[in-house]
SEDOVEX-694369 format. One line per 2 residues: their letters; for each residue x, y negated, z of N, C-alpha, C, CB. Coordinates in Angstrom, 1 decimal, padded with zeros to 4 digits. Glycine has a CB too. Example, Ala and Ser with C-alpha at 12.3 -4.5 7.8 and 13.67 -1.06 7.14 Angstrom:
as = 013.2,005.7,007.8,012.3,004.5,007.8,013.2,003.3,007.8,011.3,004.5,009.0; 012.8,002.2,007.1,013.7,001.1,007.1,012.9,000.0,007.9,014.1,000.6,005.7
***
This chain:
xx = -017.9,-006.3,020.2,-017.9,-005.8,018.8,-016.5,-006.2,018.3,-019.0,-006.4,017.9; -015.9,-005.2,017.6,-014.6,-005.5,017.0,-014.8,-006.1,015.6,-013.8,-004.2,016.9
xx = -013.7,-006.7,015.1,-013.8,-007.3,013.8,-012.6,-006.9,013.0,-013.8,-008.9,014.0; -012.9,-006.7,011.7,-011.8,-006.3,010.8,-011.9,-007.1,009.5,-011.9,-004.8,010.4
xx = -010.8,-007.7,009.1,-010.8,-008.6,007.9,-009.8,-007.9,007.0,-010.4,-010.0,008.3; -010.2,-007.9,005.7,-009.3,-007.3,004.7,-009.2,-008.3,003.6,-009.9,-006.0,004.2
xx = -008.1,-008.2,002.9,-007.9,-009.1,001.7,-007.8,-008.1,000.5,-006.6,-009.9,001.8; -008.9,-008.1,-000.3,-008.8,-007.2,-001.5,-007.6,-007.4,-002.4,-010.1,-007.3,-002.3
xx = -007.2,-008.7,-002.6,-006.1,-009.0,-003.4,-004.8,-008.4,-002.8,-005.9,-010.5,-003.6; -004.6,-008.5,-001.5,-003.5,-007.9,-000.8,-003.5,-006.4,-000.9,-003.4,-008.3,000.6
xx = -004.7,-005.8,-000.8,-004.9,-004.4,-000.9,-004.5,-003.9,-002.3,-006.3,-003.9,-000.6; -004.9,-004.6,-003.4,-004.5,-004.2,-004.7,-003.0,-004.4,-004.9,-005.3,-005.1,-005.7
xx = -002.4,-005.4,-004.4,-001.0,-005.6,-004.5,-000.2,-004.4,-003.8,-000.6,-006.9,-003.8; -000.7,-004.0,-002.6,-000.1,-002.9,-001.9,-000.2,-001.6,-002.7,-000.7,-002.7,-000.5
xx = -001.4,-001.4,-003.3,-001.6,-000.2,-004.1,-000.7,-000.2,-005.3,-003.1,-000.1,-004.5; -000.5,-001.4,-005.9,000.4,-001.5,-007.1,001.8,-001.2,-006.7,000.3,-002.8,-007.7
xx = 002.3,-001.7,-005.5,003.6,-001.4,-005.1,003.8,000.1,-004.8,003.9,-002.2,-003.8; 002.8,000.7,-004.1,002.9,002.1,-003.9,003.0,002.9,-005.2,001.8,002.6,-003.0
xx = 002.1,002.6,-006.1,002.1,003.2,-007.4,003.4,003.1,-008.1,000.9,002.7,-008.3; 004.0,001.9,-008.1,005.3,001.7,-008.7,006.4,002.5,-008.1,005.7,000.2,-008.6
xx = 006.4,002.6,-006.8,007.4,003.4,-006.1,007.3,004.9,-006.5,007.3,003.3,-004.6; 006.0,005.4,-006.6,005.8,006.8,-006.9,006.2,007.1,-008.3,004.3,007.1,-006.7
xx = 005.8,006.2,-009.2,006.2,006.4,-010.6,007.7,006.3,-010.9,005.5,005.3,-011.5; 008.4,005.5,-010.1,009.8,005.4,-010.1,010.5,006.6,-009.6,010.3,004.2,-009.4
xx = 009.9,007.3,-008.7,010.5,008.5,-008.1,010.2,009.8,-009.0,009.9,008.8,-006.7; 009.0,009.8,-009.7,008.7,010.9,-010.5,009.7,011.2,-011.5,007.3,010.7,-011.2
xx = 010.1,012.5,-011.6,011.0,012.9,-012.6,012.5,012.6,-012.3,010.7,012.3,-013.9; 012.8,012.1,-011.1,014.1,011.8,-010.8,014.7,012.8,-009.8,014.2,010.4,-010.1
xx = 014.4,014.1,-010.1,014.9,015.1,-009.2,016.4,015.3,-009.4,014.2,016.4,-009.5; 016.9,016.2,-008.5,018.4,016.4,-008.5,018.8,017.8,-008.9,018.9,016.1,-007.2
xx = 017.8,018.6,-009.2,018.2,020.0,-009.5,019.2,020.2,-010.6,016.9,020.8,-009.8; 019.1,019.4,-011.7,020.1,019.5,-012.8,021.5,019.1,-012.3,019.6,018.7,-013.9
xx = 021.6,018.0,-011.6,022.9,017.6,-011.1,023.5,018.5,-010.1,022.7,016.2,-010.5; 022.7,019.1,-009.3,023.2,020.0,-008.3,023.6,021.3,-008.9,022.2,020.3,-007.2
xx = 022.9,021.8,-009.9,023.3,023.0,-010.7,024.6,022.8,-011.4,022.2,023.4,-011.7; 024.8,021.6,-011.9,026.1,021.3,-012.6,027.2,021.3,-011.6,026.0,019.9,-013.3
xx = 027.0,020.7,-010.4,028.0,020.7,-009.4,028.3,022.1,-008.9,027.5,019.9,-008.2; 027.3,023.0,-008.8,027.5,024.3,-008.4,028.3,025.1,-009.4,026.1,025.0,-008.2
xx = 028.1,024.8,-010.7,028.9,025.6,-011.7,030.3,025.1,-011.7,028.2,025.3,-013.1; 030.6,024.0,-011.2,032.0,023.5,-011.1,032.8,024.1,-010.0,032.0,022.0,-011.0
xx = 032.1,024.9,-009.1,032.8,025.5,-008.0,032.7,027.0,-008.2,032.1,025.1,-006.6; 033.5,027.6,-009.1,033.4,029.0,-009.4,033.8,029.8,-008.1,034.2,029.4,-010.6
xx = 033.0,030.9,-007.9,033.4,031.8,-006.9,032.9,031.5,-005.5,034.8,032.0,-006.9; 032.4,030.3,-005.3,032.0,029.9,-004.0,030.5,030.3,-003.8,032.1,028.3,-003.8
xx = 030.3,031.2,-002.9,029.0,031.8,-002.6,028.0,030.7,-002.3,029.1,032.9,-001.6; 028.4,029.7,-001.5,027.5,028.7,-001.0,027.1,027.8,-002.2,028.1,027.9,000.1
xx = 027.8,027.7,-003.3,027.5,026.8,-004.4,026.2,027.2,-005.0,028.6,026.9,-005.5; 025.8,028.5,-004.9,024.5,028.9,-005.4,023.3,028.2,-004.7,024.4,030.4,-005.3
xx = 023.6,027.8,-003.5,022.5,027.2,-002.8,022.2,025.8,-003.2,022.9,027.2,-001.3; 023.2,025.2,-004.0,023.0,023.8,-004.5,021.8,023.7,-005.4,024.3,023.3,-005.2
xx = 021.7,024.7,-006.3,020.6,024.7,-007.3,019.3,024.9,-006.6,020.8,025.8,-008.4; 019.3,025.8,-005.6,018.1,026.0,-004.8,017.7,024.8,-004.0,018.4,027.2,-003.8
xx = 018.7,024.1,-003.5,018.4,022.8,-002.8,017.8,021.8,-003.7,019.7,022.3,-002.1; 018.4,021.7,-004.9,017.9,020.8,-005.9,016.4,021.1,-006.3,018.7,020.8,-007.2
xx = 016.1,022.4,-006.5,014.7,022.8,-006.8,013.8,022.4,-005.7,014.6,024.3,-007.1; 014.2,022.6,-004.5,013.4,022.2,-003.3,013.2,020.7,-003.3,014.0,022.7,-002.0
xx = 014.2,020.0,-003.5,014.2,018.5,-003.5,013.2,018.1,-004.6,015.6,017.9,-003.7; 013.3,018.6,-005.8,012.4,018.2,-006.9,011.0,018.5,-006.5,012.8,019.0,-008.2
xx = 010.7,019.6,-005.9,009.3,019.9,-005.5,008.8,018.9,-004.4,009.2,021.3,-004.9; 009.7,018.6,-003.5,009.3,017.6,-002.4,009.1,016.2,-003.0,010.4,017.6,-001.4
xx = 009.9,015.8,-004.0,009.7,014.5,-004.6,008.4,014.5,-005.3,010.9,014.1,-005.5; 008.1,015.5,-006.1,006.8,015.6,-006.8,005.6,015.6,-005.9,006.8,016.8,-007.7
xx = 005.7,016.3,-004.8,004.6,016.3,-003.8,004.4,015.0,-003.2,004.9,017.4,-002.8; 005.5,014.3,-002.9,005.4,012.9,-002.3,004.8,012.0,-003.3,006.9,012.4,-001.9
xx = 005.2,012.1,-004.5,004.7,011.2,-005.6,003.2,011.4,-005.7,005.4,011.5,-006.9; 002.8,012.6,-005.7,001.3,012.9,-005.8,000.6,012.3,-004.7,001.1,014.4,-005.9
xx = 001.1,012.5,-003.5,000.4,011.9,-002.3,000.4,010.4,-002.3,001.1,012.4,-001.0; 001.5,009.8,-002.7,001.5,008.3,-002.8,000.5,007.8,-003.9,002.9,007.8,-003.1
xx = 000.5,008.4,-005.0,-000.5,008.0,-006.1,-001.9,008.2,-005.6,-000.2,008.8,-007.3; -002.2,009.2,-004.8,-003.5,009.4,-004.3,-003.8,008.3,-003.3,-003.7,010.8,-003.6
xx = -002.9,008.0,-002.4,-003.0,006.9,-001.5,-003.3,005.6,-002.2,-001.8,006.8,-000.6; -002.5,005.3,-003.2,-002.7,004.0,-004.0,-004.2,004.0,-004.5,-001.7,003.9,-005.1
xx = -004.6,005.1,-005.1,-006.0,005.2,-005.6,-007.0,004.9,-004.5,-006.3,006.5,-006.2; -006.8,005.5,-003.3,-007.7,005.3,-002.2,-007.7,003.8,-001.8,-007.3,006.1,-001.0
xx = -006.6,003.2,-001.8,-006.5,001.7,-001.4,-007.2,000.9,-002.4,-005.0,001.3,-001.2; -007.0,001.2,-003.7,-007.7,000.5,-004.8,-009.2,000.6,-004.6,-007.2,000.9,-006.1
xx = -009.7,001.8,-004.3,-011.1,002.1,-004.2,-011.6,001.3,-003.0,-011.4,003.6,-004.0; -010.9,001.3,-001.9,-011.3,000.6,-000.7,-011.4,-001.0,-001.0,-010.4,000.8,000.5
xx = -010.5,-001.4,-001.8,-010.5,-002.8,-002.2,-011.7,-003.2,-003.0,-009.2,-003.2,-003.0; -012.1,-002.3,-003.9,-013.3,-002.5,-004.7,-014.5,-002.5,-003.8,-013.4,-001.4,-005.8
xx = -014.6,-001.6,-002.8,-015.7,-001.5,-001.9,-015.8,-002.8,-001.1,-015.6,-000.3,-001.0; -014.7,-003.3,-000.6,-014.7,-004.5,000.2,-015.2,-005.7,-000.7,-013.2,-004.8,000.7
xx = -014.7,-005.8,-001.9,-015.2,-006.9,-002.8,-016.7,-006.8,-003.1,-014.4,-006.9,-004.1; -017.2,-005.6,-003.4,-018.6,-005.4,-003.7,-019.4,-005.7,-002.4,-018.9,-004.0,-004.2
xx = -018.9,-005.3,-001.3,-019.7,-005.6,000.0,-019.7,-007.1,000.2,-019.0,-004.9,001.2; -018.6,-007.8,000.0,-018.6,-009.2,000.2,-019.6,-009.9,-000.8,-017.2,-009.8,000.0
xx = -019.6,-009.4,-002.0,-020.5,-010.0,-003.0,-022.0,-009.8,-002.6,-020.2,-009.5,-004.4; -022.2,-008.6,-002.1,-023.6,-008.2,-001.8,-024.1,-009.1,-000.6,-023.8,-006.8,-001.4
xx = -023.2,-009.2,000.4,-023.5,-010.0,001.6,-023.7,-011.5,001.2,-022.4,-009.9,002.7; -022.8,-012.0,000.3,-023.0,-013.4,-000.1,-024.3,-013.6,-000.9,-021.8,-013.8,-001.0
xx = -024.6,-012.6,-001.7,-025.9,-012.6,-002.4,-027.1,-012.7,-001.5,-026.0,-011.5,-003.3; -027.0,-011.9,-000.4,-028.1,-011.9,000.6,-028.2,-013.1,001.5,-028.0,-010.7,001.5
xx = -027.1,-013.6,001.9,-027.0,-014.6,002.9,-026.5,-016.0,002.4,-026.3,-014.2,004.1; -025.9,-016.0,001.2,-025.2,-017.2,000.7,-026.2,-018.3,000.6,-024.6,-016.9,-000.6
xx = -027.4,-018.0,000.2,-028.4,-019.1,000.0,-029.0,-019.7,001.3,-029.6,-018.6,-000.8; -028.8,-019.0,002.4,-029.3,-019.5,003.6,-028.7,-020.8,004.0,-029.1,-018.5,004.8
xx = -027.4,-021.1,003.7,-026.8,-022.3,004.0,-027.6,-023.5,003.5,-025.4,-022.4,003.5; -028.1,-023.4,002.3,-028.8,-024.5,001.7,-030.2,-024.7,002.4,-029.1,-024.2,000.2
xx = -030.8,-023.6,002.8,-032.1,-023.7,003.5,-031.9,-024.3,004.9,-032.7,-022.4,003.6; -030.7,-024.1,005.5,-030.5,-024.6,006.9,-029.7,-025.9,006.9,-029.8,-023.5,007.6
xx = -029.5,-026.5,005.7,-028.8,-027.8,005.7,-027.3,-027.7,005.5,-029.1,-028.5,007.0; -026.8,-026.5,005.3,-025.4,-026.3,005.1,-025.1,-026.1,003.6,-024.8,-025.1,005.8
xx = -024.0,-025.6,003.3,-023.6,-025.3,001.9,-023.8,-023.9,001.6,-022.2,-025.8,001.6; -024.2,-023.5,000.4,-024.4,-022.1,000.1,-023.0,-021.5,-000.4,-025.5,-021.9,-001.0
xx = -022.9,-020.3,-000.2,-021.7,-019.5,-000.7,-020.4,-019.9,000.0,-021.5,-019.8,-002.2; -019.3,-019.3,-000.5,-018.0,-019.5,000.2,-017.4,-020.8,-000.1,-017.0,-018.4,-000.2
***
């Protein structure tokens, strides 16, 4: 049988770090800056692609942000499940220690 141990506190910390990174990235697109750069290069046909590149970058950053925020929510939910499972198991078996001569609970 395999064993898996989790630390709900570490999971919450990781979720908070992911959420912070996503919130820091949101709205920090480059389309405005690239459009400004493109306007500074009059007559260059390729300069028009800078604004297009910026729009694509903005969309990609927003999509990444959405995925990271969803991941952080999933990790927080898994942390809550792990904690409630631990509490339920402790409630079921925690008292056995006293009956068997040991100590009850963690």
